[in-house]
N, C-alpha and C positions, 0 to 999 in steps of 0.2 A: 766640853771643849770641842772646838770646831776645826776640822781640816777639810778644805774644799780644793779640788784640783781642776784646773781648766787647761787642757792641752791645746796648744796653738798649732795650727797647720802650717802657718807661714814661717815659723821659727822653731828651732830645736829646743824650746823651753816650755815649761809648764808654769802657769801662774798658780801659786799655792797661797791660799788664805788661811792663816792661823788665827784662832780666836779663843779667848778665855771668857767664860760666862761671869756675870756680875756676882753670883753667889759664890763663885770660886775665889774671887779676888778680895772679898771682905773689905770693901771701901779702900782698896789700895790706891796709892797716888801714882805709881808707875808700874809698867810691866815691859819686859824685853824678851825677844825671841833670841835665844843663844844656841849656836850650833856649829857644825862643820862648815856651813856655807858662809859664816862670818868669822871663822878662825876662833870660835868660842870667846869672842870679845863681849863682855857682859853689856856694854852700852851701845854696841854697833847697830842693833836693829830694835829701836823703840817701837812699842805698840801704841796705837791711838786709843785713848779712852773715850768710850761712847756715853751718851746721856744715861743709859740704863746701868752704868758701872762696869760694863764688859770692856774688853780690849780686843783690838784686831790689827792685823798687818798682812799685807799681800807682798810676796816676793817672787821673783823669777828664779826657777831652778832648772838646771840642765836635765833633759829627759834621759832615761835609761840609767839613773843612779839612785842610790840610797843615801840619805843624810840623817845623821844623829842630831838630836836637838833636845832642848828643855826650855821651860819658861822660867824667868826670874822675876818675881814679884817684889816690888819695893826694895830691890837690891839685897834681900835677905832670905827669901823663901823660894826654893826650887820646886817646880812641879812638872810632871809629865803630862802628856796628852792622853786623855782617856781613850781616844779612838785612833791612836797611832797604828801604823801598819805592822810594826814589830817593836820589840824592846830588846836591849842588850845591856849587860852589866857595864857600869862605868869602869874606867881604868883604876879608879880608887877602891872599887869593890864595896862601896857603901850605899849604892843606889843603882837605878837603871836609867838609861837614856832612851827617849822615844826615837823611833825611826819613821821617816816618811819616804815612801818609794814612789819615784816619778818616772 
């Protein structure tokens, strides 16, 4: 999984690219980035499928904050980022959420 951060000098945001490798998605049809930045709406931030089967999306996040998130593959399978900055238990106690710090 990929998380790349590009801090902008001209604005108080960071462009964050989130990615899922093709071997992780197992020929998935769709993937979504779901988290605090989109009120945990499962379909709010669709990821673009690339030719190699991987998925990617870039969003602007306000600097100086932490955001919890997870990936939702084919609307059925939840995954965390392998290289997240931190992890925290979900409110449901059955898994962890990934955290990106910007």
